[in-house]
N, CA, C and O atoms as a Maestro MAE file, in Angstrom:
{
 s_m_m2io_version
 :::
 2.0.0
}

f_m_ct {
 s_m_title
 :::
 protein
 m_atom[344] {
  # First column is atom index #
  i_m_mmod_type
  r_m_x_coord
  r_m_y_coord
  r_m_z_coord
  i_m_residue_number
  s_m_chain_name
  s_m_pdb_residue_name
  s_m_pdb_atom_name
  i_m_atomic_number
  :::
  1 25 -10.979 24.153 -5.413 1 A "MET " " N  " 7
  2 3 -10.668 22.971 -5.794 1 A "MET " " CA " 6
  3 2 -11.908 22.712 -7.632 1 A "MET " " C  " 6
  4 15 -12.990 23.181 -7.986 1 A "MET " " O  " 8
  5 25 -11.129 21.964 -8.117 2 A "LEU " " N  " 7
  6 3 -12.187 22.031 -9.054 2 A "LEU " " CA " 6
  7 2 -13.253 20.618 -8.786 2 A "LEU " " C  " 6
  8 15 -13.134 19.873 -7.813 2 A "LEU " " O  " 8
  9 25 -14.032 20.497 -9.603 3 A "THR " " N  " 7
  10 3 -14.875 19.523 -9.528 3 A "THR " " CA " 6
  11 2 -14.677 18.153 -9.400 3 A "THR " " C  " 6
  12 15 -14.909 17.358 -8.488 3 A "THR " " O  " 8
  13 25 -13.900 17.984 -11.206 4 A "GLU " " N  " 7
  14 3 -13.326 16.768 -11.644 4 A "GLU " " CA " 6
  15 2 -12.156 16.026 -9.896 4 A "GLU " " C  " 6
  16 15 -12.062 14.962 -9.284 4 A "GLU " " O  " 8
  17 25 -11.637 17.210 -9.828 5 A "GLU " " N  " 7
  18 3 -10.897 16.749 -8.860 5 A "GLU " " CA " 6
  19 2 -11.264 16.804 -7.337 5 A "GLU " " C  " 6
  20 15 -10.563 16.549 -6.358 5 A "GLU " " O  " 8
  21 25 -12.168 17.086 -7.398 6 A "LEU " " N  " 7
  22 3 -13.134 16.397 -5.920 6 A "LEU " " CA " 6
  23 2 -13.698 15.144 -6.462 6 A "LEU " " C  " 6
  24 15 -13.620 14.125 -5.775 6 A "LEU " " O  " 8
  25 25 -14.077 15.123 -7.246 7 A "PHE " " N  " 7
  26 3 -14.568 13.584 -7.365 7 A "PHE " " CA " 6
  27 2 -13.502 12.719 -7.621 7 A "PHE " " C  " 6
  28 15 -13.518 11.598 -7.113 7 A "PHE " " O  " 8
  29 25 -12.543 13.090 -8.361 8 A "GLY " " N  " 7
  30 3 -11.229 11.849 -8.264 8 A "GLY " " CA " 6
  31 2 -10.620 12.122 -6.633 8 A "GLY " " C  " 6
  32 15 -9.844 11.262 -6.215 8 A "GLY " " O  " 8
  33 25 -10.814 12.796 -6.103 9 A "TRP " " N  " 7
  34 3 -10.773 12.766 -4.295 9 A "TRP " " CA " 6
  35 2 -11.505 11.530 -3.872 9 A "TRP " " C  " 6
  36 15 -11.059 10.416 -3.597 9 A "TRP " " O  " 8
  37 25 -12.506 11.901 -3.882 10 A "ILE " " N  " 7
  38 3 -13.784 10.908 -3.778 10 A "ILE " " CA " 6
  39 2 -13.744 9.555 -3.842 10 A "ILE " " C  " 6
  40 15 -13.836 8.740 -2.924 10 A "ILE " " O  " 8
  41 25 -13.571 9.353 -5.238 11 A "ALA " " N  " 7
  42 3 -12.995 7.763 -5.846 11 A "ALA " " CA " 6
  43 2 -12.066 7.323 -5.345 11 A "ALA " " C  " 6
  44 15 -12.131 6.179 -4.894 11 A "ALA " " O  " 8
  45 25 -10.822 8.107 -5.244 12 A "SER " " N  " 7
  46 3 -9.599 7.406 -5.178 12 A "SER " " CA " 6
  47 2 -10.030 7.098 -3.222 12 A "SER " " C  " 6
  48 15 -9.516 6.112 -2.694 12 A "SER " " O  " 8
  49 25 -10.872 7.938 -2.452 13 A "ILE " " N  " 7
  50 3 -10.847 7.415 -1.098 13 A "ILE " " CA " 6
  51 2 -11.645 5.717 -1.222 13 A "ILE " " C  " 6
  52 15 -11.256 4.568 -1.011 13 A "ILE " " O  " 8
  53 25 -12.747 6.258 -1.614 14 A "LEU " " N  " 7
  54 3 -13.858 4.833 -1.693 14 A "LEU " " CA " 6
  55 2 -13.179 3.802 -2.138 14 A "LEU " " C  " 6
  56 15 -13.319 2.689 -1.632 14 A "LEU " " O  " 8
  57 25 -12.175 4.091 -3.362 15 A "THR " " N  " 7
  58 3 -11.426 2.518 -3.965 15 A "THR " " CA " 6
  59 2 -10.310 2.333 -2.645 15 A "THR " " C  " 6
  60 15 -10.009 1.170 -2.373 15 A "THR " " O  " 8
  61 25 -9.916 3.035 -2.122 16 A "THR " " N  " 7
  62 3 -8.938 2.815 -1.289 16 A "THR " " CA " 6
  63 2 -9.740 1.888 0.018 16 A "THR " " C  " 6
  64 15 -9.146 1.039 0.684 16 A "THR " " O  " 8
  65 25 -11.067 2.228 0.186 17 A "LEU " " N  " 7
  66 3 -11.243 2.025 1.257 17 A "LEU " " CA " 6
  67 2 -11.826 0.831 1.415 17 A "LEU " " C  " 6
  68 15 -12.247 0.444 2.506 17 A "LEU " " O  " 8
  69 25 -11.912 -0.013 0.065 18 A "ILE " " N  " 7
  70 3 -12.455 -1.286 -0.257 18 A "ILE " " CA " 6
  71 2 -11.481 -2.450 0.786 18 A "ILE " " C  " 6
  72 15 -11.950 -3.294 1.549 18 A "ILE " " O  " 8
  73 25 -10.194 -2.194 0.548 19 A "PHE " " N  " 7
  74 3 -9.426 -3.028 0.838 19 A "PHE " " CA " 6
  75 2 -9.330 -2.994 2.555 19 A "PHE " " C  " 6
  76 15 -8.623 -3.813 3.142 19 A "PHE " " O  " 8
  77 25 -10.024 -2.082 3.198 20 A "ILE " " N  " 7
  78 3 -9.831 -2.073 4.741 20 A "ILE " " CA " 6
  79 2 -10.486 -3.015 5.485 20 A "ILE " " C  " 6
  80 15 -9.974 -3.494 6.497 20 A "ILE " " O  " 8
  81 25 -11.755 -3.380 5.013 21 A "PRO " " N  " 7
  82 3 -12.084 -4.607 6.004 21 A "PRO " " CA " 6
  83 2 -12.091 -5.745 5.670 21 A "PRO " " C  " 6
  84 15 -12.775 -6.598 6.237 21 A "PRO " " O  " 8
  85 25 -11.108 -6.035 4.396 22 A "GLN " " N  " 7
  86 3 -10.342 -7.268 4.336 22 A "GLN " " CA " 6
  87 2 -9.305 -7.390 4.812 22 A "GLN " " C  " 6
  88 15 -9.007 -8.521 5.198 22 A "GLN " " O  " 8
  89 25 -8.475 -6.450 4.957 23 A "ILE " " N  " 7
  90 3 -7.419 -6.522 5.923 23 A "ILE " " CA " 6
  91 2 -7.533 -7.166 7.154 23 A "ILE " " C  " 6
  92 15 -7.017 -8.194 7.591 23 A "ILE " " O  " 8
  93 25 -8.671 -5.984 7.846 24 A "TYR " " N  " 7
  94 3 -9.352 -6.199 9.191 24 A "TYR " " CA " 6
  95 2 -9.331 -7.470 9.539 24 A "TYR " " C  " 6
  96 15 -8.710 -8.012 10.453 24 A "TYR " " O  " 8
  97 25 -10.262 -8.044 8.520 25 A "LYS " " N  " 7
  98 3 -10.489 -9.271 9.132 25 A "LYS " " CA " 6
  99 2 -9.305 -10.523 8.980 25 A "LYS " " C  " 6
  100 15 -9.002 -11.313 9.874 25 A "LYS " " O  " 8
  101 25 -8.773 -10.476 7.699 26 A "ALA " " N  " 7
  102 3 -7.402 -10.850 7.832 26 A "ALA " " CA " 6
  103 2 -6.402 -11.001 9.240 26 A "ALA " " C  " 6
  104 15 -5.598 -11.929 9.321 26 A "ALA " " O  " 8
  105 25 -6.517 -10.237 10.052 27 A "PHE " " N  " 7
  106 3 -5.581 -9.730 10.891 27 A "PHE " " CA " 6
  107 2 -5.921 -10.485 11.602 27 A "PHE " " C  " 6
  108 15 -5.259 -11.418 12.056 27 A "PHE " " O  " 8
  109 25 -7.671 -10.046 11.951 28 A "LYS " " N  " 7
  110 3 -8.184 -10.531 13.003 28 A "LYS " " CA " 6
  111 2 -8.363 -11.834 13.454 28 A "LYS " " C  " 6
  112 15 -8.029 -12.221 14.574 28 A "LYS " " O  " 8
  113 25 -9.183 -12.900 12.106 29 A "THR " " N  " 7
  114 3 -9.135 -14.053 12.284 29 A "THR " " CA " 6
  115 2 -7.854 -15.010 11.868 29 A "THR " " C  " 6
  116 15 -7.525 -16.153 12.184 29 A "THR " " O  " 8
  117 25 -7.347 -14.098 11.096 30 A "ARG " " N  " 7
  118 3 -5.543 -15.070 10.489 30 A "ARG " " CA " 6
  119 2 -6.332 -15.846 9.546 30 A "ARG " " C  " 6
  120 15 -5.634 -16.857 9.476 30 A "ARG " " O  " 8
  121 25 -7.535 -16.091 8.608 31 A "LEU " " N  " 7
  122 3 -8.035 -16.867 7.625 31 A "LEU " " CA " 6
  123 2 -7.896 -16.228 6.672 31 A "LEU " " C  " 6
  124 15 -8.556 -15.196 6.541 31 A "LEU " " O  " 8
  125 25 -6.870 -16.696 5.575 32 A "THR " " N  " 7
  126 3 -6.731 -16.365 4.217 32 A "THR " " CA " 6
  127 2 -6.693 -16.919 3.455 32 A "THR " " C  " 6
  128 15 -5.944 -16.574 2.541 32 A "THR " " O  " 8
  129 25 -7.588 -18.310 3.316 33 A "ASN " " N  " 7
  130 3 -7.489 -19.041 2.246 33 A "ASN " " CA " 6
  131 2 -8.463 -18.636 1.102 33 A "ASN " " C  " 6
  132 15 -8.303 -18.962 -0.074 33 A "ASN " " O  " 8
  133 25 -9.542 -17.849 1.607 34 A "ASP " " N  " 7
  134 3 -10.527 -17.507 0.375 34 A "ASP " " CA " 6
  135 2 -9.831 -16.408 -0.521 34 A "ASP " " C  " 6
  136 15 -10.256 -16.201 -1.658 34 A "ASP " " O  " 8
  137 25 -8.741 -15.692 0.002 35 A "ILE " " N  " 7
  138 3 -8.424 -14.321 -0.742 35 A "ILE " " CA " 6
  139 2 -7.452 -14.622 -1.983 35 A "ILE " " C  " 6
  140 15 -6.257 -14.780 -1.730 35 A "ILE " " O  " 8
  141 25 -7.863 -14.702 -3.204 36 A "SER " " N  " 7
  142 3 -7.306 -15.084 -4.079 36 A "SER " " CA " 6
  143 2 -6.218 -14.645 -4.515 36 A "SER " " C  " 6
  144 15 -6.323 -13.503 -4.961 36 A "SER " " O  " 8
  145 25 -4.667 -15.321 -4.602 37 A "MET " " N  " 7
  146 3 -3.691 -14.899 -4.712 37 A "MET " " CA " 6
  147 2 -3.347 -13.745 -6.354 37 A "MET " " C  " 6
  148 15 -2.806 -12.666 -6.596 37 A "MET " " O  " 8
  149 25 -4.013 -14.759 -7.055 38 A "LEU " " N  " 7
  150 3 -4.161 -14.230 -8.611 38 A "LEU " " CA " 6
  151 2 -4.664 -12.632 -8.670 38 A "LEU " " C  " 6
  152 15 -4.174 -11.753 -9.379 38 A "LEU " " O  " 8
  153 25 -5.841 -12.493 -7.677 39 A "MET " " N  " 7
  154 3 -6.566 -11.034 -7.883 39 A "MET " " CA " 6
  155 2 -5.643 -10.248 -6.827 39 A "MET " " C  " 6
  156 15 -6.008 -9.075 -6.751 39 A "MET " " O  " 8
  157 25 -4.619 -10.531 -6.040 40 A "MET " " N  " 7
  158 3 -3.812 -9.828 -5.643 40 A "MET " " CA " 6
  159 2 -2.952 -9.402 -6.299 40 A "MET " " C  " 6
  160 15 -2.699 -8.215 -6.092 40 A "MET " " O  " 8
  161 25 -2.216 -10.037 -7.236 41 A "VAL " " N  " 7
  162 3 -1.153 -9.971 -8.271 41 A "VAL " " CA " 6
  163 2 -1.646 -8.972 -9.211 41 A "VAL " " C  " 6
  164 15 -1.101 -7.874 -9.322 41 A "VAL " " O  " 8
  165 25 -2.882 -9.402 -10.037 42 A "LEU " " N  " 7
  166 3 -3.189 -8.589 -10.559 42 A "LEU " " CA " 6
  167 2 -3.848 -6.763 -10.201 42 A "LEU " " C  " 6
  168 15 -3.746 -5.735 -10.871 42 A "LEU " " O  " 8
  169 25 -4.469 -7.022 -8.934 43 A "ALA " " N  " 7
  170 3 -4.399 -5.692 -8.249 43 A "ALA " " CA " 6
  171 2 -3.287 -5.207 -8.145 43 A "ALA " " C  " 6
  172 15 -3.405 -4.027 -7.814 43 A "ALA " " O  " 8
  173 25 -2.230 -5.508 -8.257 44 A "ILE " " N  " 7
  174 3 -0.451 -4.867 -7.549 44 A "ILE " " CA " 6
  175 2 -0.424 -4.507 -9.358 44 A "ILE " " C  " 6
  176 15 -0.734 -3.401 -9.801 44 A "ILE " " O  " 8
  177 25 -0.093 -5.409 -10.027 45 A "LEU " " N  " 7
  178 3 -0.002 -5.008 -11.189 45 A "LEU " " CA " 6
  179 2 -0.962 -4.031 -12.170 45 A "LEU " " C  " 6
  180 15 -0.489 -3.347 -13.078 45 A "LEU " " O  " 8
  181 25 -2.155 -4.077 -11.884 46 A "GLY " " N  " 7
  182 3 -2.949 -3.185 -12.506 46 A "GLY " " CA " 6
  183 2 -2.974 -1.442 -12.007 46 A "GLY " " C  " 6
  184 15 -3.261 -0.460 -12.692 46 A "GLY " " O  " 8
  185 25 -2.661 -1.503 -10.922 47 A "ASN " " N  " 7
  186 3 -2.407 -0.415 -10.082 47 A "ASN " " CA " 6
  187 2 -1.185 0.047 -10.266 47 A "ASN " " C  " 6
  188 15 -1.234 1.270 -10.136 47 A "ASN " " O  " 8
  189 25 0.339 -0.460 -10.602 48 A "ILE " " N  " 7
  190 3 1.674 -0.211 -10.954 48 A "ILE " " CA " 6
  191 2 0.868 0.562 -12.006 48 A "ILE " " C  " 6
  192 15 0.930 1.792 -11.990 48 A "ILE " " O  " 8
  193 25 0.048 -0.126 -13.001 49 A "ALA " " N  " 7
  194 3 0.096 0.579 -14.540 49 A "ALA " " CA " 6
  195 2 -1.014 2.543 -13.895 49 A "ALA " " C  " 6
  196 15 -0.735 3.712 -14.159 49 A "ALA " " O  " 8
  197 25 -1.738 2.170 -13.372 50 A "TRP " " N  " 7
  198 3 -2.096 3.311 -12.870 50 A "TRP " " CA " 6
  199 2 -1.793 4.396 -12.429 50 A "TRP " " C  " 6
  200 15 -2.247 5.477 -12.805 50 A "TRP " " O  " 8
  201 25 -0.928 4.192 -11.516 51 A "LEU " " N  " 7
  202 3 0.320 4.945 -11.068 51 A "LEU " " CA " 6
  203 2 1.419 5.399 -11.816 51 A "LEU " " C  " 6
  204 15 2.107 6.313 -11.361 51 A "LEU " " O  " 8
  205 25 1.692 4.857 -12.961 52 A "ILE " " N  " 7
  206 3 2.512 5.375 -13.895 52 A "ILE " " CA " 6
  207 2 1.804 6.277 -14.901 52 A "ILE " " C  " 6
  208 15 2.322 7.283 -15.385 52 A "ILE " " O  " 8
  209 25 0.536 5.820 -15.184 53 A "HIS " " N  " 7
  210 3 -0.795 6.923 -15.847 53 A "HIS " " CA " 6
  211 2 -0.483 7.998 -15.004 53 A "HIS " " C  " 6
  212 15 0.331 8.863 -15.329 53 A "HIS " " O  " 8
  213 25 -1.256 7.987 -13.642 54 A "ALA " " N  " 7
  214 3 -1.142 8.899 -12.700 54 A "ALA " " CA " 6
  215 2 -0.233 10.245 -12.855 54 A "ALA " " C  " 6
  216 15 -0.438 11.418 -13.167 54 A "ALA " " O  " 8
  217 25 0.834 9.479 -12.485 55 A "SER " " N  " 7
  218 3 2.337 9.972 -12.561 55 A "SER " " CA " 6
  219 2 2.557 10.667 -13.725 55 A "SER " " C  " 6
  220 15 3.163 11.707 -13.467 55 A "SER " " O  " 8
  221 25 2.313 10.532 -14.957 56 A "LEU " " N  " 7
  222 3 2.427 11.155 -16.094 56 A "LEU " " CA " 6
  223 2 1.434 12.005 -16.715 56 A "LEU " " C  " 6
  224 15 1.583 12.727 -17.702 56 A "LEU " " O  " 8
  225 25 0.296 11.806 -15.934 57 A "THR " " N  " 7
  226 3 -0.848 13.249 -16.084 57 A "THR " " CA " 6
  227 2 -0.767 13.966 -14.802 57 A "THR " " C  " 6
  228 15 -1.552 14.913 -14.755 57 A "THR " " O  " 8
  229 25 -0.080 13.802 -13.791 58 A "ASP " " N  " 7
  230 3 -0.132 14.371 -12.776 58 A "ASP " " CA " 6
  231 2 -1.793 14.450 -12.078 58 A "ASP " " C  " 6
  232 15 -2.581 15.393 -12.011 58 A "ASP " " O  " 8
  233 25 -1.868 13.406 -11.739 59 A "ASN " " N  " 7
  234 3 -3.083 13.005 -11.091 59 A "ASN " " CA " 6
  235 2 -2.902 12.753 -9.800 59 A "ASN " " C  " 6
  236 15 -2.809 11.588 -9.413 59 A "ASN " " O  " 8
  237 25 -2.829 13.771 -8.974 60 A "MET " " N  " 7
  238 3 -2.195 13.334 -7.693 60 A "MET " " CA " 6
  239 2 -3.540 12.476 -6.853 60 A "MET " " C  " 6
  240 15 -3.101 11.941 -5.835 60 A "MET " " O  " 8
  241 25 -4.597 12.305 -6.993 61 A "PRO " " N  " 7
  242 3 -5.636 11.746 -6.142 61 A "PRO " " CA " 6
  243 2 -5.457 10.031 -6.768 61 A "PRO " " C  " 6
  244 15 -5.270 9.128 -5.953 61 A "PRO " " O  " 8
  245 25 -5.524 9.785 -7.999 62 A "LEU " " N  " 7
  246 3 -5.085 8.750 -8.618 62 A "LEU " " CA " 6
  247 2 -3.660 8.212 -7.924 62 A "LEU " " C  " 6
  248 15 -3.562 7.058 -7.508 62 A "LEU " " O  " 8
  249 25 -2.670 9.089 -7.855 63 A "ILE " " N  " 7
  250 3 -1.388 8.389 -7.388 63 A "ILE " " CA " 6
  251 2 -1.458 8.155 -6.322 63 A "ILE " " C  " 6
  252 15 -0.782 7.211 -5.911 63 A "ILE " " O  " 8
  253 25 -2.117 8.738 -5.594 64 A "VAL " " N  " 7
  254 3 -2.195 8.562 -4.118 64 A "VAL " " CA " 6
  255 2 -3.585 6.765 -4.013 64 A "VAL " " C  " 6
  256 15 -3.615 5.696 -3.402 64 A "VAL " " O  " 8
  257 25 -4.076 7.188 -4.602 65 A "CYS " " N  " 7
  258 3 -4.985 5.770 -4.469 65 A "CYS " " CA " 6
  259 2 -4.511 4.385 -4.898 65 A "CYS " " C  " 6
  260 15 -4.649 3.231 -4.493 65 A "CYS " " O  " 8
  261 25 -3.901 5.003 -5.882 66 A "ALA " " N  " 7
  262 3 -2.877 3.423 -6.795 66 A "ALA " " CA " 6
  263 2 -1.649 3.128 -5.865 66 A "ALA " " C  " 6
  264 15 -1.258 1.972 -5.702 66 A "ALA " " O  " 8
  265 25 -1.000 4.296 -5.207 67 A "SER " " N  " 7
  266 3 -0.164 3.582 -4.258 67 A "SER " " CA " 6
  267 2 -0.316 2.971 -3.338 67 A "SER " " C  " 6
  268 15 0.308 1.924 -3.163 67 A "SER " " O  " 8
  269 25 -1.445 3.581 -2.224 68 A "LEU " " N  " 7
  270 3 -2.456 2.774 -1.232 68 A "LEU " " CA " 6
  271 2 -2.910 1.460 -1.619 68 A "LEU " " C  " 6
  272 15 -2.874 0.564 -0.776 68 A "LEU " " O  " 8
  273 25 -3.325 1.231 -2.762 69 A "ILE " " N  " 7
  274 3 -3.778 0.038 -2.826 69 A "ILE " " CA " 6
  275 2 -2.893 -1.514 -3.013 69 A "ILE " " C  " 6
  276 15 -3.115 -2.705 -2.794 69 A "ILE " " O  " 8
  277 25 -1.620 -0.545 -3.632 70 A "ILE " " N  " 7
  278 3 -0.320 -1.483 -3.697 70 A "ILE " " CA " 6
  279 2 0.034 -2.180 -2.261 70 A "ILE " " C  " 6
  280 15 -0.254 -3.318 -1.892 70 A "ILE " " O  " 8
  281 25 0.867 -0.979 -1.439 71 A "ILE " " N  " 7
  282 3 0.344 -1.418 -0.691 71 A "ILE " " CA " 6
  283 2 -0.150 -2.215 0.186 71 A "ILE " " C  " 6
  284 15 0.535 -3.099 0.701 71 A "ILE " " O  " 8
  285 25 -1.476 -2.007 0.495 72 A "MET " " N  " 7
  286 3 -2.745 -2.685 1.188 72 A "MET " " CA " 6
  287 2 -2.630 -4.482 0.623 72 A "MET " " C  " 6
  288 15 -2.929 -5.450 1.323 72 A "MET " " O  " 8
  289 25 -2.148 -4.523 -0.727 73 A "SER " " N  " 7
  290 3 -2.243 -5.274 -1.679 73 A "SER " " CA " 6
  291 2 -0.793 -6.293 -1.378 73 A "SER " " C  " 6
  292 15 -0.610 -7.470 -1.691 73 A "SER " " O  " 8
  293 25 0.125 -5.316 -0.643 74 A "PHE " " N  " 7
  294 3 1.122 -6.151 -0.230 74 A "PHE " " CA " 6
  295 2 1.244 -7.033 0.993 74 A "PHE " " C  " 6
  296 15 1.792 -8.076 1.351 74 A "PHE " " O  " 8
  297 25 0.500 -6.135 1.422 75 A "VAL " " N  " 7
  298 3 -0.135 -6.624 3.273 75 A "VAL " " CA " 6
  299 2 -0.837 -7.599 3.101 75 A "VAL " " C  " 6
  300 15 -0.285 -8.608 3.539 75 A "VAL " " O  " 8
  301 25 -2.028 -7.824 2.566 76 A "LEU " " N  " 7
  302 3 -2.898 -9.028 2.140 76 A "LEU " " CA " 6
  303 2 -1.970 -10.023 1.811 76 A "LEU " " C  " 6
  304 15 -1.649 -10.751 2.750 76 A "LEU " " O  " 8
  305 25 -1.445 -10.251 0.701 77 A "ILE " " N  " 7
  306 3 -0.186 -11.269 0.347 77 A "ILE " " CA " 6
  307 2 0.395 -11.818 1.694 77 A "ILE " " C  " 6
  308 15 0.306 -12.954 2.158 77 A "ILE " " O  " 8
  309 25 1.220 -10.334 2.362 78 A "THR " " N  " 7
  310 3 1.947 -11.156 3.357 78 A "THR " " CA " 6
  311 2 1.023 -12.152 4.593 78 A "THR " " C  " 6
  312 15 1.284 -13.187 5.206 78 A "THR " " O  " 8
  313 25 -0.122 -11.236 4.554 79 A "PHE " " N  " 7
  314 3 -0.798 -12.022 5.916 79 A "PHE " " CA " 6
  315 2 -1.172 -13.337 5.229 79 A "PHE " " C  " 6
  316 15 -1.215 -14.272 6.029 79 A "PHE " " O  " 8
  317 25 -1.419 -13.623 4.122 80 A "LYS " " N  " 7
  318 3 -1.729 -14.760 2.785 80 A "LYS " " CA " 6
  319 2 -0.663 -15.864 3.567 80 A "LYS " " C  " 6
  320 15 -0.776 -16.753 4.411 80 A "LYS " " O  " 8
  321 25 0.288 -15.332 2.868 81 A "VAL " " N  " 7
  322 3 1.532 -16.266 2.942 81 A "VAL " " CA " 6
  323 2 2.419 -16.748 4.167 81 A "VAL " " C  " 6
  324 15 2.981 -17.826 4.366 81 A "VAL " " O  " 8
  325 25 2.358 -15.631 4.889 82 A "LYS " " N  " 7
  326 3 2.489 -15.739 6.500 82 A "LYS " " CA " 6
  327 2 1.317 -17.292 7.016 82 A "LYS " " C  " 6
  328 15 1.669 -18.436 7.303 82 A "LYS " " O  " 8
  329 25 0.042 -16.751 6.965 83 A "ASN " " N  " 7
  330 3 -1.039 -17.803 7.344 83 A "ASN " " CA " 6
  331 2 -1.373 -19.157 7.139 83 A "ASN " " C  " 6
  332 15 -2.025 -20.026 7.718 83 A "ASN " " O  " 8
  333 25 -0.491 -18.998 5.794 84 A "GLU " " N  " 7
  334 3 -0.990 -20.546 4.723 84 A "GLU " " CA " 6
  335 2 0.330 -21.317 5.247 84 A "GLU " " C  " 6
  336 15 0.241 -22.503 4.930 84 A "GLU " " O  " 8
  337 25 1.734 -20.983 6.068 85 A "ARG " " N  " 7
  338 3 2.418 -21.757 6.528 85 A "ARG " " CA " 6
  339 2 2.247 -22.502 7.570 85 A "ARG " " C  " 6
  340 15 2.722 -23.578 7.934 85 A "ARG " " O  " 8
  341 25 1.513 -21.786 7.989 86 A "THR " " N  " 7
  342 3 1.258 -22.242 9.835 86 A "THR " " CA " 6
  343 2 0.186 -23.143 9.945 86 A "THR " " C  " 6
  344 15 -0.152 -23.569 11.049 86 A "THR " " O  " 8
  :::
 }
 m_bond[343] {
  # First column is bond index #
  i_m_from
  i_m_to
  i_m_order
  :::
  1 1 2 1
  2 2 3 1
  3 3 4 2
  4 3 5 1
  5 5 6 1
  6 6 7 1
  7 7 8 2
  8 7 9 1
  9 9 10 1
  10 10 11 1
  11 11 12 2
  12 11 13 1
  13 13 14 1
  14 14 15 1
  15 15 16 2
  16 15 17 1
  17 17 18 1
  18 18 19 1
  19 19 20 2
  20 19 21 1
  21 21 22 1
  22 22 23 1
  23 23 24 2
  24 23 25 1
  25 25 26 1
  26 26 27 1
  27 27 28 2
  28 27 29 1
  29 29 30 1
  30 30 31 1
  31 31 32 2
  32 31 33 1
  33 33 34 1
  34 34 35 1
  35 35 36 2
  36 35 37 1
  37 37 38 1
  38 38 39 1
  39 39 40 2
  40 39 41 1
  41 41 42 1
  42 42 43 1
  43 43 44 2
  44 43 45 1
  45 45 46 1
  46 46 47 1
  47 47 48 2
  48 47 49 1
  49 49 50 1
  50 50 51 1
  51 51 52 2
  52 51 53 1
  53 53 54 1
  54 54 55 1
  55 55 56 2
  56 55 57 1
  57 57 58 1
  58 58 59 1
  59 59 60 2
  60 59 61 1
  61 61 62 1
  62 62 63 1
  63 63 64 2
  64 63 65 1
  65 65 66 1
  66 66 67 1
  67 67 68 2
  68 67 69 1
  69 69 70 1
  70 70 71 1
  71 71 72 2
  72 71 73 1
  73 73 74 1
  74 74 75 1
  75 75 76 2
  76 75 77 1
  77 77 78 1
  78 78 79 1
  79 79 80 2
  80 79 81 1
  81 81 82 1
  82 82 83 1
  83 83 84 2
  84 83 85 1
  85 85 86 1
  86 86 87 1
  87 87 88 2
  88 87 89 1
  89 89 90 1
  90 90 91 1
  91 91 92 2
  92 91 93 1
  93 93 94 1
  94 94 95 1
  95 95 96 2
  96 95 97 1
  97 97 98 1
  98 98 99 1
  99 99 100 2
  100 99 101 1
  101 101 102 1
  102 102 103 1
  103 103 104 2
  104 103 105 1
  105 105 106 1
  106 106 107 1
  107 107 108 2
  108 107 109 1
  109 109 110 1
  110 110 111 1
  111 111 112 2
  112 111 113 1
  113 113 114 1
  114 114 115 1
  115 115 116 2
  116 115 117 1
  117 117 118 1
  118 118 119 1
  119 119 120 2
  120 119 121 1
  121 121 122 1
  122 122 123 1
  123 123 124 2
  124 123 125 1
  125 125 126 1
  126 126 127 1
  127 127 128 2
  128 127 129 1
  129 129 130 1
  130 130 131 1
  131 131 132 2
  132 131 133 1
  133 133 134 1
  134 134 135 1
  135 135 136 2
  136 135 137 1
  137 137 138 1
  138 138 139 1
  139 139 140 2
  140 139 141 1
  141 141 142 1
  142 142 143 1
  143 143 144 2
  144 143 145 1
  145 145 146 1
  146 146 147 1
  147 147 148 2
  148 147 149 1
  149 149 150 1
  150 150 151 1
  151 151 152 2
  152 151 153 1
  153 153 154 1
  154 154 155 1
  155 155 156 2
  156 155 157 1
  157 157 158 1
  158 158 159 1
  159 159 160 2
  160 159 161 1
  161 161 162 1
  162 162 163 1
  163 163 164 2
  164 163 165 1
  165 165 166 1
  166 166 167 1
  167 167 168 2
  168 167 169 1
  169 169 170 1
  170 170 171 1
  171 171 172 2
  172 171 173 1
  173 173 174 1
  174 174 175 1
  175 175 176 2
  176 175 177 1
  177 177 178 1
  178 178 179 1
  179 179 180 2
  180 179 181 1
  181 181 182 1
  182 182 183 1
  183 183 184 2
  184 183 185 1
  185 185 186 1
  186 186 187 1
  187 187 188 2
  188 187 189 1
  189 189 190 1
  190 190 191 1
  191 191 192 2
  192 191 193 1
  193 193 194 1
  194 194 195 1
  195 195 196 2
  196 195 197 1
  197 197 198 1
  198 198 199 1
  199 199 200 2
  200 199 201 1
  201 201 202 1
  202 202 203 1
  203 203 204 2
  204 203 205 1
  205 205 206 1
  206 206 207 1
  207 207 208 2
  208 207 209 1
  209 209 210 1
  210 210 211 1
  211 211 212 2
  212 211 213 1
  213 213 214 1
  214 214 215 1
  215 215 216 2
  216 215 217 1
  217 217 218 1
  218 218 219 1
  219 219 220 2
  220 219 221 1
  221 221 222 1
  222 222 223 1
  223 223 224 2
  224 223 225 1
  225 225 226 1
  226 226 227 1
  227 227 228 2
  228 227 229 1
  229 229 230 1
  230 230 231 1
  231 231 232 2
  232 231 233 1
  233 233 234 1
  234 234 235 1
  235 235 236 2
  236 235 237 1
  237 237 238 1
  238 238 239 1
  239 239 240 2
  240 239 241 1
  241 241 242 1
  242 242 243 1
  243 243 244 2
  244 243 245 1
  245 245 246 1
  246 246 247 1
  247 247 248 2
  248 247 249 1
  249 249 250 1
  250 250 251 1
  251 251 252 2
  252 251 253 1
  253 253 254 1
  254 254 255 1
  255 255 256 2
  256 255 257 1
  257 257 258 1
  258 258 259 1
  259 259 260 2
  260 259 261 1
  261 261 262 1
  262 262 263 1
  263 263 264 2
  264 263 265 1
  265 265 266 1
  266 266 267 1
  267 267 268 2
  268 267 269 1
  269 269 270 1
  270 270 271 1
  271 271 272 2
  272 271 273 1
  273 273 274 1
  274 274 275 1
  275 275 276 2
  276 275 277 1
  277 277 278 1
  278 278 279 1
  279 279 280 2
  280 279 281 1
  281 281 282 1
  282 282 283 1
  283 283 284 2
  284 283 285 1
  285 285 286 1
  286 286 287 1
  287 287 288 2
  288 287 289 1
  289 289 290 1
  290 290 291 1
  291 291 292 2
  292 291 293 1
  293 293 294 1
  294 294 295 1
  295 295 296 2
  296 295 297 1
  297 297 298 1
  298 298 299 1
  299 299 300 2
  300 299 301 1
  301 301 302 1
  302 302 303 1
  303 303 304 2
  304 303 305 1
  305 305 306 1
  306 306 307 1
  307 307 308 2
  308 307 309 1
  309 309 310 1
  310 310 311 1
  311 311 312 2
  312 311 313 1
  313 313 314 1
  314 314 315 1
  315 315 316 2
  316 315 317 1
  317 317 318 1
  318 318 319 1
  319 319 320 2
  320 319 321 1
  321 321 322 1
  322 322 323 1
  323 323 324 2
  324 323 325 1
  325 325 326 1
  326 326 327 1
  327 327 328 2
  328 327 329 1
  329 329 330 1
  330 330 331 1
  331 331 332 2
  332 331 333 1
  333 333 334 1
  334 334 335 1
  335 335 336 2
  336 335 337 1
  337 337 338 1
  338 338 339 1
  339 339 340 2
  340 339 341 1
  341 341 342 1
  342 342 343 1
  343 343 344 2
  :::
 }
}
């Protein structure tokens, strides 16, 4: 594995992990008022752009990272919409 690919995987793992505490907290407390919907939408749009770029350049760490962040962003949006309705 090349050094740049190794650092790509490290960066992708760490970047993806930043969403885990927020998802856990939202699931545990059901409190989502402080989660910005605009931030979540921008996270999705930005990571869609990264996913397209990564696909065009065959950057597997970035493909995995962007895909997981898109999924986790949708999970947080779902929590937010569901919890603010009740």
